[in-house]
ChimeraX commands (.cxc) that place a marker at each C-alpha (Angstrom):
marker #1 position 18.58,-1.90,0.50 radius 0.5
marker #1 position 18.14,0.23,-2.57 radius 0.5
marker #1 position 16.24,3.35,-1.63 radius 0.5
marker #1 position 14.65,3.59,-5.06 radius 0.5
marker #1 position 13.06,0.17,-4.89 radius 0.5
marker #1 position 9.56,0.64,-3.54 radius 0.5
marker #1 position 7.25,-1.78,-1.79 radius 0.5
marker #1 position 5.05,-3.42,-4.39 radius 0.5
marker #1 position 2.87,-5.72,-2.28 radius 0.5
marker #1 position -0.61,-4.98,-0.96 radius 0.5
marker #1 position -1.44,-1.80,-2.86 radius 0.5
marker #1 position -4.60,-0.76,-4.59 radius 0.5
marker #1 position -4.30,-0.70,-7.54 radius 0.5
marker #1 position -1.80,-3.58,-7.62 radius 0.5
marker #1 position 1.76,-3.13,-8.88 radius 0.5
marker #1 position 2.00,-2.96,-12.64 radius 0.5
marker #1 position 4.31,-5.03,-14.82 radius 0.5
marker #1 position 6.25,-1.82,-15.51 radius 0.5
marker #1 position 6.81,-1.16,-11.79 radius 0.5
marker #1 position 7.96,-4.73,-11.21 radius 0.5
marker #1 position 10.33,-4.57,-14.19 radius 0.5
marker #1 position 11.75,-1.23,-12.97 radius 0.5
marker #1 position 12.38,-2.69,-9.50 radius 0.5
marker #1 position 14.13,-5.72,-11.03 radius 0.5
marker #1 position 16.28,-3.45,-13.18 radius 0.5
marker #1 position 17.19,-1.23,-10.20 radius 0.5
marker #1 position 18.13,-4.32,-8.18 radius 0.5
marker #1 position 20.39,-5.67,-10.94 radius 0.5
marker #1 position 22.01,-2.25,-11.34 radius 0.5
marker #1 position 22.72,-2.09,-7.62 radius 0.5
marker #1 position 24.11,-5.63,-7.43 radius 0.5
marker #1 position 26.26,-5.25,-10.54 radius 0.5
marker #1 position 27.45,-1.75,-9.69 radius 0.5
marker #1 position 26.67,-0.68,-13.23 radius 0.5
marker #1 position 23.97,1.56,-14.64 radius 0.5
marker #1 position 24.53,0.29,-18.14 radius 0.5
marker #1 position 26.45,-2.91,-18.80 radius 0.5
marker #1 position 29.19,-3.25,-21.38 radius 0.5
marker #1 position 28.33,-4.99,-24.63 radius 0.5
marker #1 position 29.99,-8.13,-23.29 radius 0.5
marker #1 position 27.72,-8.13,-20.22 radius 0.5
marker #1 position 24.44,-6.97,-21.77 radius 0.5
marker #1 position 23.02,-10.48,-22.22 radius 0.5
marker #1 position 23.78,-11.48,-18.62 radius 0.5
marker #1 position 22.38,-8.16,-17.35 radius 0.5
marker #1 position 19.13,-8.56,-19.31 radius 0.5
marker #1 position 18.79,-12.22,-18.32 radius 0.5
marker #1 position 19.14,-11.29,-14.65 radius 0.5
marker #1 position 16.45,-8.62,-15.02 radius 0.5
marker #1 position 14.13,-11.14,-16.72 radius 0.5
marker #1 position 14.76,-13.74,-14.01 radius 0.5
marker #1 position 14.17,-11.33,-11.13 radius 0.5
marker #1 position 11.07,-9.91,-12.85 radius 0.5
marker #1 position 9.58,-13.44,-13.03 radius 0.5
marker #1 position 10.52,-14.22,-9.43 radius 0.5
marker #1 position 8.93,-11.00,-8.18 radius 0.5
marker #1 position 5.73,-11.74,-10.13 radius 0.5
marker #1 position 5.62,-15.21,-8.52 radius 0.5
marker #1 position 6.28,-13.77,-5.08 radius 0.5
marker #1 position 3.59,-11.08,-5.32 radius 0.5
marker #1 position 1.08,-13.65,-6.58 radius 0.5
marker #1 position 1.89,-16.02,-3.71 radius 0.5
marker #1 position 1.88,-13.55,-0.81 radius 0.5
marker #1 position -1.25,-13.28,1.33 radius 0.5
marker #1 position -2.28,-10.78,3.98 radius 0.5
marker #1 position -5.28,-9.95,6.10 radius 0.5
marker #1 position -4.38,-6.24,6.04 radius 0.5
marker #1 position -6.41,-3.99,3.77 radius 0.5
marker #1 position -4.59,-2.74,0.66 radius 0.5
marker #1 position -2.74,0.55,1.02 radius 0.5
marker #1 position -3.74,3.52,-1.11 radius 0.5
marker #1 position -0.94,4.56,-3.46 radius 0.5
marker #1 position -1.76,8.27,-3.31 radius 0.5
marker #1 position -1.88,8.33,0.48 radius 0.5
marker #1 position 1.46,6.50,0.72 radius 0.5
marker #1 position 3.01,8.88,-1.83 radius 0.5
marker #1 position 1.78,11.89,0.18 radius 0.5
marker #1 position 3.30,10.42,3.36 radius 0.5
marker #1 position 6.62,9.90,1.54 radius 0.5
marker #1 position 6.62,13.49,0.27 radius 0.5
marker #1 position 5.92,14.77,3.78 radius 0.5
marker #1 position 8.79,12.67,5.23 radius 0.5
marker #1 position 11.10,13.95,2.51 radius 0.5
marker #1 position 10.16,17.57,3.17 radius 0.5
marker #1 position 10.74,17.12,6.89 radius 0.5
marker #1 position 14.04,15.31,6.37 radius 0.5
marker #1 position 15.52,17.63,3.77 radius 0.5
marker #1 position 13.73,20.84,4.72 radius 0.5
marker #1 position 12.44,21.45,1.23 radius 0.5
marker #1 position 9.07,22.64,0.13 radius 0.5
marker #1 position 7.21,19.90,-1.69 radius 0.5
marker #1 position 4.24,20.82,-3.82 radius 0.5
marker #1 position 1.39,18.36,-3.30 radius 0.5
marker #1 position -0.09,17.32,-6.62 radius 0.5
marker link #1:1,2 radius 0.2
marker link #1:2,3 radius 0.2
marker link #1:3,4 radius 0.2
marker link #1:4,5 radius 0.2
marker link #1:5,6 radius 0.2
marker link #1:6,7 radius 0.2
marker link #1:7,8 radius 0.2
marker link #1:8,9 radius 0.2
marker link #1:9,10 radius 0.2
marker link #1:10,11 radius 0.2
marker link #1:11,12 radius 0.2
marker link #1:12,13 radius 0.2
marker link #1:13,14 radius 0.2
marker link #1:14,15 radius 0.2
marker link #1:15,16 radius 0.2
marker link #1:16,17 radius 0.2
marker link #1:17,18 radius 0.2
marker link #1:18,19 radius 0.2
marker link #1:19,20 radius 0.2
marker link #1:20,21 radius 0.2
marker link #1:21,22 radius 0.2
marker link #1:22,23 radius 0.2
marker link #1:23,24 radius 0.2
marker link #1:24,25 radius 0.2
marker link #1:25,26 radius 0.2
marker link #1:26,27 radius 0.2
marker link #1:27,28 radius 0.2
marker link #1:28,29 radius 0.2
marker link #1:29,30 radius 0.2
marker link #1:30,31 radius 0.2
marker link #1:31,32 radius 0.2
marker link #1:32,33 radius 0.2
marker link #1:33,34 radius 0.2
marker link #1:34,35 radius 0.2
marker link #1:35,36 radius 0.2
marker link #1:36,37 radius 0.2
marker link #1:37,38 radius 0.2
marker link #1:38,39 radius 0.2
marker link #1:39,40 radius 0.2
marker link #1:40,41 radius 0.2
marker link #1:41,42 radius 0.2
marker link #1:42,43 radius 0.2
marker link #1:43,44 radius 0.2
marker link #1:44,45 radius 0.2
marker link #1:45,46 radius 0.2
marker link #1:46,47 radius 0.2
marker link #1:47,48 radius 0.2
marker link #1:48,49 radius 0.2
marker link #1:49,50 radius 0.2
marker link #1:50,51 radius 0.2
marker link #1:51,52 radius 0.2
marker link #1:52,53 radius 0.2
marker link #1:53,54 radius 0.2
marker link #1:54,55 radius 0.2
marker link #1:55,56 radius 0.2
marker link #1:56,57 radius 0.2
marker link #1:57,58 radius 0.2
marker link #1:58,59 radius 0.2
marker link #1:59,60 radius 0.2
marker link #1:60,61 radius 0.2
marker link #1:61,62 radius 0.2
marker link #1:62,63 radius 0.2
marker link #1:63,64 radius 0.2
marker link #1:64,65 radius 0.2
marker link #1:65,66 radius 0.2
marker link #1:66,67 radius 0.2
marker link #1:67,68 radius 0.2
marker link #1:68,69 radius 0.2
marker link #1:69,70 radius 0.2
marker link #1:70,71 radius 0.2
marker link #1:71,72 radius 0.2
marker link #1:72,73 radius 0.2
marker link #1:73,74 radius 0.2
marker link #1:74,75 radius 0.2
marker link #1:75,76 radius 0.2
marker link #1:76,77 radius 0.2
marker link #1:77,78 radius 0.2
marker link #1:78,79 radius 0.2
marker link #1:79,80 radius 0.2
marker link #1:80,81 radius 0.2
marker link #1:81,82 radius 0.2
marker link #1:82,83 radius 0.2
marker link #1:83,84 radius 0.2
marker link #1:84,85 radius 0.2
marker link #1:85,86 radius 0.2
marker link #1:86,87 radius 0.2
marker link #1:87,88 radius 0.2
marker link #1:88,89 radius 0.2
marker link #1:89,90 radius 0.2
marker link #1:90,91 radius 0.2
marker link #1:91,92 radius 0.2
marker link #1:92,93 radius 0.2
marker link #1:93,94 radius 0.2
view
């Protein structure tokens, strides 16, 4: 799994179109093994991003849960704490 792709479901506020698009782009980059496609592959690269973006929107709209939405700031603070513990670095809490 790509480490940079973050969970987008069941957050308050909900995932934005920009976050969904970024996740789709990261996924396509990982699958293709390319950060930036050649001119010959640009159309296929962009089409894949568009397709995955639409699929993720459909998925997030269809998923249901009884769990309360997670708070983005609290989850980000937990991630920073895990990172500081794992890598032994000082992380400034914003």
